[in-house]
All heavy atoms as a GROMACS GRO file, in nm:
protein
  601
    1MET      N    1   0.706   1.879  -0.582
    1MET     CA    2   0.642   1.797  -0.683
    1MET      C    3   0.617   1.659  -0.624
    1MET      O    4   0.708   1.597  -0.571
    1MET     CB    5   0.733   1.788  -0.805
    1MET     CG    6   0.680   1.701  -0.913
    1MET     SD    7   0.545   1.775  -1.000
    1MET     CE    8   0.626   1.855  -1.132
    2ILE      N    9   0.494   1.612  -0.630
    2ILE     CA   10   0.458   1.479  -0.580
    2ILE      C   11   0.422   1.389  -0.698
    2ILE      O   12   0.341   1.426  -0.782
    2ILE     CB   13   0.339   1.487  -0.482
    2ILE    CG1   14   0.378   1.568  -0.359
    2ILE    CG2   15   0.294   1.347  -0.442
    2ILE    CD1   16   0.265   1.589  -0.261
    3ASP      N   17   0.486   1.274  -0.703
    3ASP     CA   18   0.455   1.173  -0.804
    3ASP      C   19   0.378   1.062  -0.732
    3ASP      O   20   0.438   0.980  -0.660
    3ASP     CB   21   0.583   1.120  -0.867
    3ASP     CG   22   0.556   1.022  -0.981
    3ASP    OD1   23   0.455   0.949  -0.976
    3ASP    OD2   24   0.639   1.017  -1.074
    4THR      N   25   0.247   1.060  -0.748
    4THR     CA   26   0.165   0.963  -0.676
    4THR      C   27   0.185   0.819  -0.726
    4THR      O   28   0.169   0.725  -0.649
    4THR     CB   29   0.016   1.000  -0.683
    4THR    OG1   30  -0.023   1.013  -0.821
    4THR    CG2   31  -0.011   1.131  -0.612
    5ASP      N   32   0.222   0.803  -0.851
    5ASP     CA   33   0.245   0.668  -0.905
    5ASP      C   34   0.372   0.606  -0.845
    5ASP      O   35   0.374   0.490  -0.807
    5ASP     CB   36   0.256   0.671  -1.056
    5ASP     CG   37   0.125   0.708  -1.124
    5ASP    OD1   38   0.018   0.677  -1.067
    5ASP    OD2   39   0.129   0.769  -1.232
    6LYS      N   40   0.479   0.686  -0.837
    6LYS     CA   41   0.606   0.636  -0.784
    6LYS      C   42   0.618   0.654  -0.633
    6LYS      O   43   0.714   0.608  -0.572
    6LYS     CB   44   0.722   0.708  -0.852
    6LYS     CG   45   0.735   0.677  -0.999
    6LYS     CD   46   0.852   0.750  -1.059
    6LYS     CE   47   0.863   0.723  -1.208
    6LYS     NZ   48   0.972   0.799  -1.270
    7LYS      N   49   0.523   0.726  -0.574
    7LYS     CA   50   0.523   0.756  -0.430
    7LYS      C   51   0.651   0.828  -0.389
    7LYS      O   52   0.722   0.786  -0.297
    7LYS     CB   53   0.501   0.630  -0.348
    7LYS     CG   54   0.365   0.568  -0.376
    7LYS     CD   55   0.340   0.447  -0.292
    7LYS     CE   56   0.203   0.392  -0.328
    7LYS     NZ   57   0.174   0.266  -0.267
    8THR      N   58   0.680   0.936  -0.461
    8THR     CA   59   0.797   1.017  -0.431
    8THR      C   60   0.760   1.165  -0.423
    8THR      O   61   0.657   1.207  -0.476
    8THR     CB   62   0.906   1.000  -0.538
    8THR    OG1   63   0.854   1.041  -0.666
    8THR    CG2   64   0.956   0.857  -0.546
    9ILE      N   65   0.846   1.240  -0.357
    9ILE     CA   66   0.834   1.385  -0.351
    9ILE      C   67   0.968   1.442  -0.396
    9ILE      O   68   1.074   1.394  -0.354
    9ILE     CB   69   0.806   1.436  -0.209
    9ILE    CG1   70   0.676   1.378  -0.155
    9ILE    CG2   71   0.805   1.588  -0.204
    9ILE    CD1   72   0.650   1.410  -0.009
   10ARG      N   73   0.965   1.542  -0.480
   10ARG     CA   74   1.086   1.612  -0.519
   10ARG      C   75   1.080   1.750  -0.456
   10ARG      O   76   0.991   1.831  -0.487
   10ARG     CB   77   1.095   1.624  -0.672
   10ARG     CG   78   1.220   1.691  -0.718
   10ARG     CD   79   1.338   1.596  -0.696
   10ARG     NE   80   1.462   1.670  -0.703
   10ARG     CZ   81   1.568   1.644  -0.629
   10ARG    NH1   82   1.566   1.547  -0.542
   10ARG    NH2   83   1.676   1.714  -0.642
   11MET      N   84   1.168   1.778  -0.360
   11MET     CA   85   1.171   1.907  -0.292
   11MET      C   86   1.283   1.994  -0.348
   11MET      O   87   1.393   1.946  -0.373
   11MET     CB   88   1.195   1.888  -0.142
   11MET     CG   89   1.085   1.817  -0.070
   11MET     SD   90   1.120   1.811   0.107
   11MET     CE   91   0.976   1.726   0.165
   12VAL      N   92   1.252   2.120  -0.368
   12VAL     CA   93   1.350   2.217  -0.416
   12VAL      C   94   1.360   2.326  -0.310
   12VAL      O   95   1.260   2.383  -0.268
   12VAL     CB   96   1.308   2.276  -0.552
   12VAL    CG1   97   1.408   2.381  -0.598
   12VAL    CG2   98   1.293   2.167  -0.656
   13ASP      N   99   1.482   2.354  -0.265
   13ASP     CA  100   1.507   2.454  -0.160
   13ASP      C  101   1.433   2.421  -0.031
   13ASP      O  102   1.390   2.511   0.041
   13ASP     CB  103   1.470   2.595  -0.208
   13ASP     CG  104   1.557   2.641  -0.323
   13ASP    OD1  105   1.675   2.601  -0.328
   13ASP    OD2  106   1.508   2.716  -0.408
   14ALA      N  107   1.416   2.293  -0.003
   14ALA     CA  108   1.351   2.247   0.121
   14ALA      C  109   1.399   2.106   0.151
   14ALA      O  110   1.447   2.035   0.063
   14ALA     CB  111   1.200   2.249   0.105
   15THR      N  112   1.387   2.067   0.276
   15THR     CA  113   1.419   1.931   0.317
   15THR      C  114   1.316   1.886   0.420
   15THR      O  115   1.256   1.969   0.488
   15THR     CB  116   1.559   1.920   0.382
   15THR    OG1  117   1.560   1.996   0.504
   15THR    CG2  118   1.668   1.971   0.290
   16PRO      N  119   1.298   1.755   0.435
   16PRO     CA  120   1.212   1.708   0.543
   16PRO      C  121   1.278   1.740   0.678
   16PRO      O  122   1.401   1.749   0.687
   16PRO     CB  123   1.202   1.558   0.522
   16PRO     CG  124   1.292   1.522   0.411
   16PRO     CD  125   1.350   1.646   0.355
   17LEU      N  126   1.198   1.756   0.779
   17LEU     CA  127   1.249   1.779   0.913
   17LEU      C  128   1.335   1.660   0.954
   17LEU      O  129   1.293   1.546   0.943
   17LEU     CB  130   1.130   1.795   1.009
   17LEU     CG  131   1.161   1.835   1.151
   17LEU    CD1  132   1.227   1.973   1.156
   17LEU    CD2  133   1.033   1.838   1.232
   18HIS      N  134   1.460   1.689   0.997
   18HIS     CA  135   1.552   1.582   1.033
   18HIS      C  136   1.654   1.634   1.134
   18HIS      O  137   1.666   1.753   1.155
   18HIS     CB  138   1.624   1.526   0.910
   18HIS     CG  139   1.711   1.628   0.842
   18HIS    ND1  140   1.661   1.721   0.755
   18HIS    CD2  141   1.844   1.652   0.851
   18HIS    CE1  142   1.761   1.798   0.712
   18HIS    NE2  143   1.872   1.757   0.769
   19GLY      N  144   1.727   1.542   1.195
   19GLY     CA  145   1.828   1.577   1.294
   19GLY      C  146   1.958   1.621   1.229
   19GLY      O  147   1.992   1.580   1.118
   20LYS      N  148   2.032   1.704   1.300
   20LYS     CA  149   2.161   1.754   1.250
   20LYS      C  150   2.262   1.643   1.218
   20LYS      O  151   2.336   1.654   1.120
   20LYS     CB  152   2.219   1.853   1.350
   20LYS     CG  153   2.340   1.926   1.299
   20LYS     CD  154   2.381   2.037   1.393
   20LYS     CE  155   2.506   2.105   1.345
   20LYS     NZ  156   2.481   2.218   1.259
   21PRO      N  157   2.267   1.533   1.296
   21PRO     CA  158   2.364   1.427   1.264
   21PRO      C  159   2.348   1.368   1.124
   21PRO      O  160   2.442   1.312   1.068
   21PRO     CB  161   2.339   1.320   1.371
   21PRO     CG  162   2.278   1.394   1.485
   21PRO     CD  163   2.197   1.504   1.422
   22GLN      N  164   2.230   1.378   1.066
   22GLN     CA  165   2.207   1.321   0.934
   22GLN      C  166   2.247   1.416   0.820
   22GLN      O  167   2.250   1.375   0.704
   22GLN     CB  168   2.060   1.281   0.917
   22GLN     CG  169   2.020   1.162   1.001
   22GLN     CD  170   1.997   1.197   1.147
   22GLN    OE1  171   1.940   1.300   1.178
   22GLN    NE2  172   2.041   1.111   1.236
   23ASP      N  173   2.276   1.541   0.851
   23ASP     CA  174   2.309   1.639   0.746
   23ASP      C  175   2.422   1.594   0.653
   23ASP      O  176   2.414   1.612   0.534
   23ASP     CB  177   2.345   1.775   0.806
   23ASP     CG  178   2.223   1.856   0.843
   23ASP    OD1  179   2.114   1.827   0.793
   23ASP    OD2  180   2.238   1.950   0.924
   24GLY      N  181   2.526   1.533   0.706
   24GLY     CA  182   2.641   1.498   0.626
   24GLY      C  183   2.638   1.362   0.562
   24GLY      O  184   2.736   1.320   0.501
   25ILE      N  185   2.527   1.289   0.573
   25ILE     CA  186   2.526   1.153   0.519
   25ILE      C  187   2.419   1.129   0.412
   25ILE      O  188   2.402   1.018   0.365
   25ILE     CB  189   2.511   1.047   0.632
   25ILE    CG1  190   2.382   1.066   0.710
   25ILE    CG2  191   2.633   1.050   0.724
   25ILE    CD1  192   2.354   0.954   0.810
   26VAL      N  193   2.347   1.235   0.375
   26VAL     CA  194   2.248   1.226   0.268
   26VAL      C  195   2.288   1.322   0.158
   26VAL      O  196   2.308   1.441   0.184
   26VAL     CB  197   2.106   1.259   0.321
   26VAL    CG1  198   2.006   1.262   0.207
   26VAL    CG2  199   2.063   1.158   0.426
   27VAL      N  200   2.303   1.273   0.037
   27VAL     CA  201   2.345   1.357  -0.075
   27VAL      C  202   2.232   1.446  -0.125
   27VAL      O  203   2.252   1.564  -0.150
   27VAL     CB  204   2.401   1.271  -0.191
   27VAL    CG1  205   2.430   1.356  -0.313
   27VAL    CG2  206   2.526   1.198  -0.147
   28ASP      N  207   2.113   1.390  -0.137
   28ASP     CA  208   2.002   1.464  -0.197
   28ASP      C  209   1.878   1.461  -0.108
   28ASP      O  210   1.796   1.370  -0.117
   28ASP     CB  211   1.970   1.405  -0.335
   28ASP     CG  212   1.870   1.487  -0.414
   28ASP    OD1  213   1.819   1.588  -0.361
   28ASP    OD2  214   1.844   1.451  -0.530
   29TRP      N  215   1.866   1.560  -0.021
   29TRP     CA  216   1.751   1.570   0.068
   29TRP      C  217   1.623   1.600  -0.009
   29TRP      O  218   1.514   1.586   0.045
   29TRP     CB  219   1.773   1.677   0.174
   29TRP     CG  220   1.862   1.631   0.285
   29TRP    CD1  221   1.995   1.659   0.300
   29TRP    CD2  222   1.826   1.547   0.394
   29TRP    NE1  223   2.044   1.597   0.414
   29TRP    CE2  224   1.940   1.527   0.472
   29TRP    CE3  225   1.707   1.485   0.432
   29TRP    CZ2  226   1.941   1.450   0.588
   29TRP    CZ3  227   1.707   1.408   0.547
   29TRP    CH2  228   1.823   1.391   0.624
   30GLY      N  229   1.633   1.639  -0.132
   30GLY     CA  230   1.514   1.668  -0.212
   30GLY      C  231   1.452   1.546  -0.276
   30GLY      O  232   1.342   1.551  -0.328
   31ASP      N  233   1.522   1.433  -0.271
   31ASP     CA  234   1.473   1.307  -0.327
   31ASP      C  235   1.412   1.225  -0.214
   31ASP      O  236   1.481   1.153  -0.143
   31ASP     CB  237   1.589   1.232  -0.392
   31ASP     CG  238   1.545   1.103  -0.460
   31ASP    OD1  239   1.424   1.084  -0.483
   31ASP    OD2  240   1.634   1.021  -0.489
   32VAL      N  241   1.281   1.236  -0.198
   32VAL     CA  242   1.212   1.178  -0.083
   32VAL      C  243   1.112   1.072  -0.128
   32VAL      O  244   1.039   1.094  -0.225
   32VAL     CB  245   1.136   1.289  -0.005
   32VAL    CG1  246   1.065   1.231   0.116
   32VAL    CG2  247   1.232   1.400   0.036
   33ARG      N  248   1.110   0.960  -0.059
   33ARG     CA  249   1.011   0.856  -0.086
   33ARG      C  250   0.902   0.861   0.020
   33ARG      O  251   0.930   0.879   0.138
   33ARG     CB  252   1.076   0.718  -0.083
   33ARG     CG  253   1.171   0.697  -0.197
   33ARG     CD  254   1.220   0.556  -0.201
   33ARG     NE  255   1.332   0.547  -0.291
   33ARG     CZ  256   1.404   0.439  -0.310
   33ARG    NH1  257   1.374   0.329  -0.242
   33ARG    NH2  258   1.504   0.439  -0.393
   34ILE      N  259   0.780   0.844  -0.024
   34ILE     CA  260   0.667   0.837   0.068
   34ILE      C  261   0.649   0.690   0.104
   34ILE      O  262   0.607   0.609   0.021
   34ILE     CB  263   0.539   0.893   0.004
   34ILE    CG1  264   0.560   1.037  -0.042
   34ILE    CG2  265   0.422   0.882   0.102
   34ILE    CD1  266   0.450   1.090  -0.132
   35MET      N  267   0.682   0.654   0.226
   35MET     CA  268   0.672   0.515   0.270
   35MET      C  269   0.529   0.481   0.311
   35MET      O  270   0.481   0.372   0.284
   35MET     CB  271   0.769   0.488   0.385
   35MET     CG  272   0.913   0.522   0.352
   35MET     SD  273   0.977   0.437   0.207
   35MET     CE  274   1.014   0.279   0.276
   36SER      N  275   0.463   0.575   0.378
   36SER     CA  276   0.322   0.558   0.412
   36SER      C  277   0.261   0.696   0.436
   36SER      O  278   0.331   0.790   0.475
   36SER     CB  279   0.303   0.468   0.535
   36SER     OG  280   0.349   0.533   0.651
   37LEU      N  281   0.131   0.703   0.412
   37LEU     CA  282   0.061   0.830   0.429
   37LEU      C  283  -0.087   0.802   0.452
   37LEU      O  284  -0.149   0.729   0.374
   37LEU     CB  285   0.079   0.918   0.304
   37LEU     CG  286   0.008   1.051   0.301
   37LEU    CD1  287   0.058   1.143   0.411
   37LEU    CD2  288   0.025   1.116   0.164
   38ASN      N  289  -0.139   0.855   0.562
   38ASN     CA  290  -0.283   0.848   0.586
   38ASN      C  291  -0.324   0.976   0.658
   38ASN      O  292  -0.244   1.067   0.673
   38ASN     CB  293  -0.323   0.720   0.660
   38ASN     CG  294  -0.264   0.710   0.799
   38ASN    OD1  295  -0.261   0.807   0.874
   38ASN    ND2  296  -0.218   0.592   0.835
   39GLU      N  297  -0.445   0.981   0.706
   39GLU     CA  298  -0.495   1.106   0.765
   39GLU      C  299  -0.425   1.142   0.895
   39GLU      O  300  -0.425   1.258   0.936
   39GLU     CB  301  -0.646   1.096   0.790
   39GLU     CG  302  -0.683   0.986   0.888
   39GLU     CD  303  -0.831   0.954   0.886
   39GLU    OE1  304  -0.889   0.948   0.777
   39GLU    OE2  305  -0.886   0.935   0.995
   40ASN      N  306  -0.359   1.046   0.961
   40ASN     CA  307  -0.295   1.073   1.089
   40ASN      C  308  -0.143   1.065   1.089
   40ASN      O  309  -0.078   1.127   1.173
   40ASN     CB  310  -0.346   0.974   1.195
   40ASN     CG  311  -0.493   0.992   1.222
   40ASN    OD1  312  -0.540   1.103   1.242
   40ASN    ND2  313  -0.566   0.883   1.220
   41THR      N  314  -0.087   0.986   0.998
   41THR     CA  315   0.058   0.964   1.000
   41THR      C  316   0.119   0.976   0.861
   41THR      O  317   0.051   0.957   0.760
   41THR     CB  318   0.092   0.825   1.058
   41THR    OG1  319   0.040   0.725   0.970
   41THR    CG2  320   0.036   0.806   1.197
   42MET      N  321   0.249   1.003   0.861
   42MET     CA  322   0.324   1.010   0.735
   42MET      C  323   0.465   0.960   0.763
   42MET      O  324   0.527   0.999   0.862
   42MET     CB  325   0.328   1.155   0.686
   42MET     CG  326   0.414   1.176   0.564
   42MET     SD  327   0.405   1.346   0.499
   42MET     CE  328   0.477   1.440   0.631
   43GLN      N  329   0.515   0.873   0.678
   43GLN     CA  330   0.653   0.828   0.684
   43GLN      C  331   0.722   0.868   0.555
   43GLN      O  332   0.679   0.830   0.446
   43GLN     CB  333   0.662   0.676   0.700
   43GLN     CG  334   0.615   0.625   0.833
   43GLN     CD  335   0.630   0.473   0.841
   43GLN    OE1  336   0.579   0.401   0.755
   43GLN    NE2  337   0.699   0.426   0.943
   44LEU      N  338   0.830   0.944   0.569
   44LEU     CA  339   0.911   0.987   0.455
   44LEU      C  340   1.050   0.928   0.471
   44LEU      O  341   1.101   0.917   0.583
   44LEU     CB  342   0.920   1.139   0.450
   44LEU     CG  343   0.788   1.215   0.439
   44LEU    CD1  344   0.815   1.365   0.439
   44LEU    CD2  345   0.710   1.174   0.317
   45ALA      N  346   1.113   0.892   0.360
   45ALA     CA  347   1.246   0.832   0.366
   45ALA      C  348   1.338   0.895   0.264
   45ALA      O  349   1.295   0.936   0.156
   45ALA     CB  350   1.237   0.682   0.343
   46VAL      N  351   1.466   0.902   0.301
   46VAL     CA  352   1.572   0.949   0.211
   46VAL      C  353   1.684   0.844   0.214
   46VAL      O  354   1.696   0.767   0.309
   46VAL     CB  355   1.627   1.088   0.252
   46VAL    CG1  356   1.521   1.195   0.234
   46VAL    CG2  357   1.678   1.088   0.395
   47LEU      N  358   1.766   0.844   0.110
   47LEU     CA  359   1.872   0.744   0.100
   47LEU      C  360   1.999   0.793   0.169
   47LEU      O  361   2.051   0.900   0.138
   47LEU     CB  362   1.902   0.716  -0.048
   47LEU     CG  363   2.009   0.612  -0.075
   47LEU    CD1  364   1.968   0.475  -0.020
   47LEU    CD2  365   2.036   0.603  -0.224
   48ARG      N  366   2.047   0.712   0.263
   48ARG     CA  367   2.176   0.739   0.327
   48ARG      C  368   2.286   0.699   0.229
   48ARG      O  369   2.286   0.589   0.175
   48ARG     CB  370   2.189   0.660   0.457
   48ARG     CG  371   2.323   0.681   0.526
   48ARG     CD  372   2.332   0.606   0.655
   48ARG     NE  373   2.344   0.462   0.628
   48ARG     CZ  374   2.337   0.370   0.723
   48ARG    NH1  375   2.315   0.402   0.848
   48ARG    NH2  376   2.349   0.242   0.691
   49ASP      N  377   2.380   0.789   0.207
   49ASP     CA  378   2.489   0.764   0.114
   49ASP      C  379   2.590   0.668   0.176
   49ASP      O  380   2.637   0.691   0.288
   49ASP     CB  381   2.557   0.896   0.077
   49ASP     CG  382   2.664   0.877  -0.026
   49ASP    OD1  383   2.633   0.878  -0.146
   49ASP    OD2  384   2.782   0.859   0.014
   50PRO      N  385   2.627   0.559   0.107
   50PRO     CA  386   2.720   0.461   0.164
   50PRO      C  387   2.861   0.516   0.185
   50PRO      O  388   2.928   0.479   0.280
   50PRO     CB  389   2.718   0.346   0.064
   50PRO     CG  390   2.670   0.405  -0.064
   50PRO     CD  391   2.580   0.519  -0.026
   51VAL      N  392   2.905   0.605   0.097
   51VAL     CA  393   3.040   0.659   0.109
   51VAL      C  394   3.046   0.761   0.222
   51VAL      O  395   3.135   0.756   0.306
   51VAL     CB  396   3.086   0.722  -0.025
   51VAL    CG1  397   3.220   0.790  -0.010
   51VAL    CG2  398   3.090   0.617  -0.135
   52LEU      N  399   2.951   0.854   0.224
   52LEU     CA  400   2.952   0.958   0.328
   52LEU      C  401   2.928   0.900   0.468
   52LEU      O  402   2.987   0.946   0.566
   52LEU     CB  403   2.848   1.065   0.298
   52LEU     CG  404   2.870   1.148   0.173
   52LEU    CD1  405   2.753   1.242   0.150
   52LEU    CD2  406   3.000   1.227   0.184
   53SER      N  407   2.842   0.801   0.478
   53SER     CA  408   2.808   0.745   0.609
   53SER      C  409   2.910   0.643   0.656
   53SER      O  410   2.921   0.617   0.776
   53SER     CB  411   2.670   0.681   0.606
   53SER     OG  412   2.672   0.563   0.527
   54GLN      N  413   2.981   0.584   0.562
   54GLN     CA  414   3.074   0.473   0.590
   54GLN      C  415   3.002   0.358   0.660
   54GLN      O  416   3.062   0.281   0.734
   54GLN     CB  417   3.193   0.522   0.672
   54GLN     CG  418   3.274   0.627   0.600
   54GLN     CD  419   3.388   0.681   0.682
   54GLN    OE1  420   3.409   0.646   0.797
   54GLN    NE2  421   3.466   0.768   0.622
   55GLU      N  422   2.871   0.346   0.638
   55GLU     CA  423   2.792   0.239   0.697
   55GLU      C  424   2.708   0.166   0.593
   55GLU      O  425   2.628   0.081   0.627
   55GLU     CB  426   2.697   0.297   0.802
   55GLU     CG  427   2.767   0.359   0.921
   55GLU     CD  428   2.668   0.405   1.025
   55GLU    OE1  429   2.586   0.322   1.069
   55GLU    OE2  430   2.672   0.523   1.062
   56GLY      N  431   2.721   0.201   0.468
   56GLY     CA  432   2.642   0.138   0.365
   56GLY      C  433   2.514   0.215   0.337
   56GLY      O  434   2.471   0.299   0.416
   57ALA      N  435   2.454   0.186   0.225
   57ALA     CA  436   2.330   0.252   0.186
   57ALA      C  437   2.215   0.203   0.274
   57ALA      O  438   2.210   0.085   0.311
   57ALA     CB  439   2.298   0.224   0.039
   58ALA      N  440   2.126   0.293   0.307
   58ALA     CA  441   2.007   0.258   0.386
   58ALA      C  442   1.905   0.369   0.369
   58ALA      O  443   1.940   0.483   0.339
   58ALA     CB  444   2.042   0.241   0.534
   59MET      N  445   1.780   0.333   0.389
   59MET     CA  446   1.675   0.434   0.388
   59MET      C  447   1.658   0.488   0.530
   59MET      O  448   1.637   0.411   0.623
   59MET     CB  449   1.542   0.374   0.340
   59MET     CG  450   1.544   0.325   0.196
   59MET     SD  451   1.590   0.450   0.074
   59MET     CE  452   1.452   0.560   0.082
   60LEU      N  453   1.673   0.619   0.544
   60LEU     CA  454   1.648   0.684   0.672
   60LEU      C  455   1.502   0.725   0.670
   60LEU      O  456   1.460   0.806   0.587
   60LEU     CB  457   1.737   0.806   0.690
   60LEU     CG  458   1.888   0.782   0.682
   60LEU    CD1  459   1.964   0.914   0.696
   60LEU    CD2  460   1.933   0.683   0.788
   61THR      N  461   1.424   0.670   0.760
   61THR     CA  462   1.280   0.694   0.761
   61THR      C  463   1.241   0.785   0.876
   61THR      O  464   1.283   0.763   0.990
   61THR     CB  465   1.203   0.560   0.771
   61THR    OG1  466   1.245   0.476   0.664
   61THR    CG2  467   1.054   0.582   0.762
   62TYR      N  468   1.162   0.886   0.843
   62TYR     CA  469   1.116   0.984   0.942
   62TYR      C  470   0.965   0.971   0.957
   62TYR      O  471   0.892   0.967   0.859
   62TYR     CB  472   1.156   1.125   0.897
   62TYR     CG  473   1.305   1.140   0.892
   62TYR    CD1  474   1.376   1.112   0.776
   62TYR    CD2  475   1.376   1.176   1.005
   62TYR    CE1  476   1.514   1.122   0.772
   62TYR    CE2  477   1.514   1.186   1.003
   62TYR     CZ  478   1.582   1.158   0.886
   62TYR     OH  479   1.719   1.167   0.883
   63ASN      N  480   0.923   0.962   1.081
   63ASN     CA  481   0.782   0.942   1.113
   63ASN      C  482   0.720   1.072   1.163
   63ASN      O  483   0.776   1.136   1.253
   63ASN     CB  484   0.768   0.834   1.220
   63ASN     CG  485   0.825   0.702   1.176
   63ASN    OD1  486   0.772   0.639   1.087
   63ASN    ND2  487   0.935   0.662   1.236
   64PHE      N  488   0.608   1.108   1.108
   64PHE     CA  489   0.536   1.229   1.147
   64PHE      C  490   0.393   1.190   1.183
   64PHE      O  491   0.333   1.104   1.119
   64PHE     CB  492   0.532   1.330   1.031
   64PHE     CG  493   0.669   1.370   0.983
   64PHE    CD1  494   0.732   1.299   0.882
   64PHE    CD2  495   0.734   1.478   1.039
   64PHE    CE1  496   0.858   1.337   0.836
   64PHE    CE2  497   0.860   1.516   0.996
   64PHE     CZ  498   0.922   1.446   0.895
   65ILE      N  499   0.339   1.256   1.287
   65ILE     CA  500   0.200   1.235   1.323
   65ILE      C  501   0.133   1.371   1.338
   65ILE      O  502   0.199   1.469   1.374
   65ILE     CB  503   0.181   1.150   1.450
   65ILE    CG1  504   0.242   1.218   1.572
   65ILE    CG2  505   0.240   1.011   1.431
   65ILE    CD1  506   0.210   1.147   1.703
   66SER      N  507   0.004   1.375   1.314
   66SER     CA  508  -0.068   1.501   1.329
   66SER      C  509  -0.085   1.535   1.476
   66SER      O  510  -0.084   1.447   1.563
   66SER     CB  511  -0.206   1.492   1.262
   66SER     OG  512  -0.290   1.406   1.336
   67LYS      N  513  -0.099   1.661   1.505
   67LYS     CA  514  -0.120   1.707   1.642
   67LYS      C  515  -0.248   1.646   1.699
   67LYS      O  516  -0.250   1.600   1.814
   67LYS     CB  517  -0.126   1.859   1.646
   67LYS     CG  518  -0.143   1.914   1.784
   67LYS     CD  519  -0.147   2.066   1.783
   67LYS     CE  520  -0.170   2.119   1.924
   67LYS     NZ  521  -0.184   2.263   1.927
   68ALA      N  522  -0.354   1.645   1.621
   68ALA     CA  523  -0.482   1.590   1.668
   68ALA      C  524  -0.468   1.442   1.702
   68ALA      O  525  -0.522   1.395   1.803
   68ALA     CB  526  -0.590   1.610   1.562
   69TYR      N  527  -0.394   1.367   1.621
   69TYR     CA  528  -0.375   1.224   1.647
   69TYR      C  529  -0.294   1.205   1.775
   69TYR      O  530  -0.328   1.122   1.859
   69TYR     CB  531  -0.306   1.159   1.528
   69TYR     CG  532  -0.288   1.010   1.541
   69TYR    CD1  533  -0.396   0.925   1.552
   69TYR    CD2  534  -0.160   0.954   1.542
   69TYR    CE1  535  -0.380   0.787   1.563
   69TYR    CE2  536  -0.143   0.818   1.553
   69TYR     CZ  537  -0.252   0.735   1.563
   69TYR     OH  538  -0.235   0.600   1.575
   70ARG      N  539  -0.189   1.283   1.792
   70ARG     CA  540  -0.108   1.274   1.913
   70ARG      C  541  -0.192   1.303   2.036
   70ARG      O  542  -0.187   1.233   2.135
   70ARG     CB  543   0.010   1.370   1.907
   70ARG     CG  544   0.102   1.358   2.029
   70ARG     CD  545   0.201   1.467   2.034
   70ARG     NE  546   0.125   1.590   2.050
   70ARG     CZ  547   0.179   1.706   2.086
   70ARG    NH1  548   0.306   1.715   2.104
   70ARG    NH2  549   0.105   1.812   2.099
   71GLU      N  550  -0.273   1.409   2.028
   71GLU     CA  551  -0.357   1.445   2.142
   71GLU      C  552  -0.460   1.336   2.172
   71GLU      O  553  -0.491   1.312   2.288
   71GLU     CB  554  -0.424   1.580   2.117
   71GLU     CG  555  -0.325   1.694   2.123
   71GLU     CD  556  -0.383   1.827   2.079
   71GLU    OE1  557  -0.495   1.831   2.022
   71GLU    OE2  558  -0.315   1.930   2.099
   72SER      N  559  -0.511   1.271   2.068
   72SER     CA  560  -0.608   1.163   2.092
   72SER      C  561  -0.540   1.044   2.160
   72SER      O  562  -0.602   0.978   2.243
   72SER     CB  563  -0.673   1.119   1.962
   72SER     OG  564  -0.584   1.042   1.882
   73LEU      N  565  -0.415   1.018   2.129
   73LEU     CA  566  -0.342   0.911   2.195
   73LEU      C  567  -0.314   0.944   2.341
   73LEU      O  568  -0.326   0.859   2.428
   73LEU     CB  569  -0.210   0.882   2.122
   73LEU     CG  570  -0.220   0.825   1.982
   73LEU    CD1  571  -0.081   0.817   1.920
   73LEU    CD2  572  -0.286   0.689   1.983
   74GLU      N  573  -0.279   1.070   2.365
   74GLU     CA  574  -0.250   1.112   2.503
   74GLU      C  575  -0.376   1.108   2.590
   74GLU      O  576  -0.370   1.073   2.707
   74GLU     CB  577  -0.193   1.254   2.502
   74GLU     CG  578  -0.053   1.260   2.445
   74GLU     CD  579  -0.003   1.403   2.425
   74GLU    OE1  580  -0.081   1.498   2.438
   74GLU    OE2  581   0.117   1.418   2.396
   75SER      N  582  -0.491   1.142   2.533
   75SER     CA  583  -0.615   1.144   2.611
   75SER      C  584  -0.668   1.004   2.638
   75SER      O  585  -0.750   0.985   2.727
   75SER     CB  586  -0.720   1.229   2.542
   75SER     OG  587  -0.762   1.168   2.421
   76SER      N  588  -0.621   0.905   2.563
   76SER     CA  589  -0.670   0.768   2.584
   76SER      C  590  -0.592   0.696   2.693
   76SER      O  591  -0.628   0.584   2.730
   76SER     CB  592  -0.663   0.689   2.454
   76SER     OG  593  -0.528   0.669   2.414
   77ASP      N  594  -0.485   0.756   2.745
   77ASP     CA  595  -0.404   0.693   2.851
   77ASP      C  596  -0.476   0.688   2.982
   77ASP      O  597  -0.542   0.753   3.037
   77ASP     CB  598  -0.271   0.766   2.869
   77ASP     CG  599  -0.178   0.740   2.752
   77ASP    OD1  600  -0.198   0.641   2.681
   77ASP    OD2  601  -0.083   0.818   2.734
   0.00000   0.00000   0.00000
């Protein structure tokens, strides 16, 4: 479910692609904020739990780029 007004995604039985070290520090992987989104890139964020992480609350932001955009960057080198 995407809420375009609040810029959030509610995922059920799914999570954004993330690293294993983050598995134990996020309570609700289904509560995702859309930080930015355009035709080439997407930034999604989840809340790091202050108790589980023992580092305080923070937004963990994941950056995604399209394959075509990545290839265009590589070809411009």
